[in-house]
matplotlib code that plots the C-alpha trace (Angstrom):
import matplotlib.pyplot as plt

x = [26.0, 23.3, 23.0, 19.9, 17.3, 16.9, 14.9, 11.7, 9.1, 9.8, 7.8, 9.1, 8.2, 4.9, 3.0, -0.8, -0.7, 0.8, -1.9, -4.6, -3.2, -3.0, -6.7, -7.8, -5.9, -7.4, -10.9, -10.7, -13.7, -15.1, -16.9, -20.4, -19.5, -20.7, -17.5, -15.5, -17.7, -17.6, -13.8, -13.7, -16.2, -13.9, -10.6, -8.5, -9.6, -8.9, -5.5, -4.4, -5.5, -3.7, -0.5, -0.5, -1.1, 2.0, 4.3, 3.4, 3.5, 0.0, -1.5, -3.0, -4.3, -8.0, -9.3, -9.8, -13.2, -13.2, -14.9, -15.2, -15.3, -15.0, -12.4, -14.3, -11.0, -9.7, -13.0, -10.9, -12.3, -10.4, -10.6, -10.1, -9.2, -10.4, -9.0, -11.0, -10.9, -9.8, -7.2, -5.9, -6.2, -5.1, -2.0, -1.1, -1.1, 1.0, 3.5, 4.1, 4.0, 6.9, 9.3, 7.6, 10.2, 13.1, 11.3, 10.5, 14.1, 15.2, 12.6, 13.3, 12.5, 10.3, 8.6, 5.2, 1.6, 0.3, 2.9, 1.8, 3.0, 4.0, 0.9, -0.2, 0.5, 4.1, 4.7, 3.1, 5.4, 8.5, 7.7, 6.8, 10.1, 12.2, 10.5, 10.8, 14.4, 16.2, 15.0, 18.2, 17.8, 14.0, 14.0, 13.0, 10.8, 10.7, 7.3, 6.7, 4.3, 5.1, 2.8, 0.3, 2.7, 0.7, -0.4, 3.2, 5.0, 5.1, 5.4, 9.0, 10.1, 8.6, 10.2, 13.7, 13.3, 12.6, 15.4, 17.9, 16.4, 15.6, 17.1, 14.6, 13.2, 9.9, 9.2, 10.2, 7.9, 5.0, 5.8, 5.9, 2.4, 1.1, 2.9, 2.0, -1.7, -2.2, -0.4, 0.5, 0.1, -3.7, -5.4, -7.2, -4.5, -2.8, 0.6, 0.6, 1.8, 4.6, 5.7, 5.7, 7.9, 10.4, 10.5, 11.2, 13.9, 16.8, 14.8, 14.3, 18.0, 18.9, 16.5, 17.7, 21.4, 21.0, 18.7, 18.5, 15.1, 12.9, 9.4, 7.3, 3.6, 2.7, 3.5, 3.7, 7.1, 8.9, 12.5, 13.7, 16.9, 18.6, 19.4, 16.9, 19.4, 20.5, 16.9, 16.4, 19.6, 18.4, 15.3, 17.4, 18.9, 15.4, 14.0, 16.8, 16.4, 12.6, 13.1, 15.0, 11.8, 9.6, 8.3, 8.3, 7.4, 4.4, 5.2, 3.6, 6.6, 7.1, 10.1, 9.1, 10.0, 8.3, 7.5, 5.6, 3.4, 3.7, 4.1, 0.9, 1.0, -0.8, -3.9, -2.2, -0.3, 2.9, 4.7, 7.6, 5.4, 2.1, 0.1, -3.2, -5.7, -6.0, -8.9, -10.5, -10.4, -12.0, -14.9, -15.2, -15.4, -18.1, -20.1, -19.8, -20.9, -24.0, -25.0, -24.6, -26.8, -29.5, -29.6, -27.7, -26.5, -23.5, -21.8, -22.0, -20.8, -17.7, -17.1, -17.2, -15.0, -12.4, -12.6, -12.2, -9.0, -7.6, -8.1, -6.0, -3.0, -5.0, -3.8, -6.8, -8.6, -11.5, -12.1, -12.1, -14.5, -16.8, -17.1, -15.3, -16.8, -20.4, -20.0, -21.0, -18.2, -19.8, -22.9, -20.8, -18.9, -22.2, -23.6, -20.3, -20.3, -23.8, -24.5, -26.7]
y = [-2.1, 0.6, 1.6, 0.2, 2.5, 2.5, 4.4, 4.5, 3.8, 6.4, 8.9, 11.7, 9.9, 8.4, 11.6, 12.2, 14.4, 11.5, 9.1, 11.6, 12.0, 8.2, 7.8, 10.5, 8.8, 5.4, 7.0, 8.4, 7.3, 5.3, 8.1, 6.5, 3.6, 3.9, 2.5, 5.1, 8.0, 7.0, 7.1, 10.5, 11.9, 11.1, 11.6, 12.8, 9.8, 7.2, 8.9, 8.5, 4.8, 4.2, 5.8, 3.7, 0.5, 1.2, 2.5, -0.3, -3.0, -4.2, -4.2, -7.5, -8.0, -8.8, -11.5, -10.4, -10.1, -12.0, -10.4, -11.8, -9.5, -9.6, -7.2, -5.2, -4.5, -8.1, -10.0, -12.0, -13.3, -11.8, -12.5, -9.4, -9.6, -6.5, -5.6, -3.8, 0.0, 0.5, -0.4, -2.5, -0.1, 2.8, 0.9, 0.0, 3.6, 4.6, 1.8, 3.2, 6.9, 6.3, 5.2, 6.4, 9.1, 6.8, 3.8, 5.8, 6.8, 3.2, 2.0, 1.9, 5.1, 3.2, 0.7, 2.4, 2.0, 2.6, 5.3, 8.9, 10.7, 7.4, 6.2, 5.6, 9.2, 8.9, 5.6, 6.8, 9.9, 7.7, 5.2, 8.0, 9.8, 6.7, 6.0, 9.6, 10.2, 6.8, 4.9, 2.7, 1.2, 0.8, -1.4, -4.6, -5.2, -8.0, -8.1, -10.4, -11.0, -12.4, -15.3, -14.7, -12.2, -11.2, -14.8, -16.1, -13.5, -15.2, -13.5, -14.7, -13.1, -9.8, -9.9, -10.7, -7.7, -5.4, -6.8, -5.7, -2.2, -1.7, -2.6, -1.1, -4.1, -2.5, -1.6, -5.1, -6.6, -4.5, -5.5, -9.2, -8.9, -7.3, -9.8, -12.9, -11.9, -13.6, -16.4, -14.1, -10.4, -9.9, -7.9, -4.9, -4.3, -0.9, -2.3, -5.0, -2.8, -1.3, -4.8, -6.1, -3.2, -3.8, -7.5, -6.9, -4.2, -6.5, -7.7, -4.1, -3.3, -6.4, -5.4, -1.8, -2.6, -5.2, -3.3, 0.1, 0.9, -0.8, -0.2, -2.3, -1.8, -4.0, -7.5, -6.5, -5.3, -4.4, -4.2, -2.4, -2.9, -2.9, -6.6, -9.4, -12.0, -10.0, -9.7, -13.5, -14.2, -11.9, -14.1, -16.7, -14.1, -12.7, -16.2, -17.0, -13.7, -14.2, -17.8, -16.6, -14.8, -17.8, -16.2, -17.2, -15.8, -16.7, -18.7, -16.3, -13.8, -12.0, -10.6, -8.5, -5.5, -2.4, -1.0, -4.1, -4.9, -2.0, -2.2, -3.1, -1.8, 0.7, 0.5, 1.8, 0.4, 2.4, 2.8, 5.0, 7.3, 7.3, 5.8, 4.0, 3.2, -0.6, -2.1, -3.4, 0.1, 1.6, -0.9, 0.0, 3.7, 3.1, 1.0, 3.7, 6.4, 4.4, 3.9, 7.6, 8.6, 6.1, 7.2, 10.2, 9.7, 11.2, 7.7, 7.3, 10.9, 10.1, 6.8, 8.5, 11.4, 8.8, 7.1, 10.4, 10.9, 7.7, 9.0, 12.1, 11.0, 8.9, 9.6, 8.5, 11.5, 9.3, 8.3, 11.9, 13.1, 10.1, 9.9, 12.7, 15.7, 14.4, 14.5, 17.6, 17.8, 20.7, 18.6, 15.7, 17.8, 19.2, 15.7, 14.4, 17.1, 16.2, 14.1, 10.9]
z = [9.4, 10.1, 13.8, 15.4, 17.1, 20.8, 23.5, 21.4, 24.1, 26.7, 28.7, 26.4, 23.1, 24.0, 24.8, 25.1, 22.0, 20.0, 21.3, 20.4, 16.9, 16.5, 17.6, 15.1, 12.3, 13.2, 13.2, 9.7, 7.6, 10.6, 12.5, 11.8, 14.1, 17.7, 19.1, 17.3, 18.2, 21.9, 21.9, 20.1, 22.5, 25.4, 23.6, 26.6, 28.7, 26.0, 25.1, 28.7, 28.7, 25.4, 26.7, 29.8, 27.8, 25.7, 28.5, 31.0, 28.4, 29.4, 25.9, 24.8, 21.2, 20.9, 18.5, 14.9, 13.2, 9.9, 6.9, 3.3, 0.4, -3.4, -4.9, -7.6, -9.5, -9.9, -9.0, -6.4, -3.1, -0.2, 3.6, 5.8, 9.4, 11.2, 14.7, 17.3, 17.1, 20.7, 21.7, 18.8, 15.8, 18.0, 19.3, 15.7, 14.7, 17.7, 17.0, 13.4, 14.4, 16.8, 14.1, 10.9, 9.8, 10.3, 8.8, 5.7, 5.3, 5.2, 2.7, -1.0, -3.0, -5.4, -3.0, -3.2, -1.9, 1.6, 2.2, 2.2, -0.9, -2.6, -4.3, -7.9, -9.0, -7.6, -9.4, -12.7, -12.8, -12.1, -14.9, -17.3, -16.5, -17.1, -20.4, -21.6, -20.6, -20.7, -23.8, -23.9, -20.4, -20.7, -23.8, -21.9, -18.9, -16.4, -14.7, -11.7, -8.8, -5.4, -4.7, -1.8, -0.3, 2.9, 3.6, 3.4, 5.6, 9.0, 12.4, 13.1, 9.7, 10.7, 14.2, 12.7, 10.3, 13.2, 15.3, 12.5, 12.7, 16.4, 19.8, 22.2, 24.1, 25.0, 21.3, 20.1, 22.7, 21.3, 17.7, 18.8, 20.3, 17.0, 14.7, 16.7, 16.9, 13.6, 11.7, 8.8, 7.8, 8.0, 5.2, 6.8, 9.4, 9.3, 10.2, 7.5, 4.7, 6.8, 8.0, 4.4, 3.2, 6.0, 5.3, 1.6, 2.3, 1.3, -1.8, -2.9, -2.5, -4.6, -7.4, -7.4, -7.6, -10.4, -12.8, -14.4, -13.0, -10.4, -9.0, -6.6, -5.9, -2.9, -4.4, -8.1, -9.4, -12.6, -13.5, -16.7, -18.6, -21.9, -22.1, -22.0, -20.9, -17.9, -16.7, -17.1, -15.1, -12.4, -11.8, -9.9, -7.5, -6.9, -6.2, -3.7, -1.9, -1.6, -0.4, 2.6, 3.7, 2.9, -0.3, -3.9, -7.3, -9.4, -12.4, -14.8, -14.9, -18.2, -20.0, -23.1, -25.2, -23.9, -27.3, -28.4, -25.3, -22.9, -19.1, -17.5, -13.9, -11.6, -13.8, -16.9, -19.9, -20.5, -23.8, -24.8, -26.8, -24.8, -21.9, -22.1, -19.4, -18.6, -20.5, -17.2, -15.8, -18.9, -18.5, -14.8, -15.8, -18.3, -15.8, -13.1, -15.5, -16.6, -12.9, -12.2, -15.1, -14.0, -10.4, -9.0, -5.4, -3.4, -3.3, -7.1, -7.6, -5.5, -7.3, -10.7, -9.6, -8.4, -11.8, -13.6, -11.5, -13.0, -16.5, -15.8, -17.9, -20.4, -23.9, -25.9, -27.5, -28.6, -24.9, -23.7, -26.4, -26.1, -22.2, -20.3, -22.2, -21.6, -17.8, -15.9, -13.3, -11.4, -10.8, -9.7, -7.2, -5.9, -5.3, -3.8, -1.2, 0.0, 3.0, 2.7]

ax = plt.figure().add_subplot(projection="3d")
ax.plot(x, y, z, "-o")
ax.set_aspect("equal")
plt.show()
């Protein structure tokens, strides 16, 4: 059994510099808000307040602000629960910063998303490497999705996962306050992705040990192998492991030969010989390019540059000649660097 961590919330660990760094991280891309600017203007004062809240154990979560959005990528309706900037978001960043290096070391290598250095690029390179160097063990793919993952991870499951990892009573008390501030993992909360990864740690280990290659992106995951029957038999083990955490798989799981259908994940479709951009992403790219040509603004320039980044490894020469060569990237960058 791995030794649990202790002495996390101490005078030496929770410094004013750490609190300042947490406030600055929480303030990224939010500096237009008055509440954020006010905190940044009096950074020293608020860093001291934040430090005392954590050391004295007097932090109390504020009610969440509910926000309804439609996800442009999947066209799904989502409900976000936004915490107050100070103290809630700042406390969340401090809580993660205190254990981040040791938490990263425990997480699975190919459990990606919401972790610095482990995004779509990291996942793309891993899948591409497996397909290029290990054709035998990437013959078949099992693709699954965890049903309503964030909504079904309850606070007591999160607390149990942390108790296996940490023994510091003060830190566990802080985690309980954050976890029990909502009935599940709220979308829009900085801690939610970290909590999910820790809860699914045993699940990740099971998948890694029983398959040739495994990768999980939030609640979507793939397992690669040479035998279709072994992948099908693995489904029962996976379902039982998830059931212990109060989770279950969607019924639309798929087991298929990679060469015939390709692996549809991370916005791409992977084959042994090449990679294609997902059809939906191609349509989004074309729509964004049309909007840019009609009316050139800094926001649309940034959106189109982001879409161009997604086409970096796209293998279609026809697409590159038809769309990418027509775009003046220097003009895009010039507009993107402008202020509104």
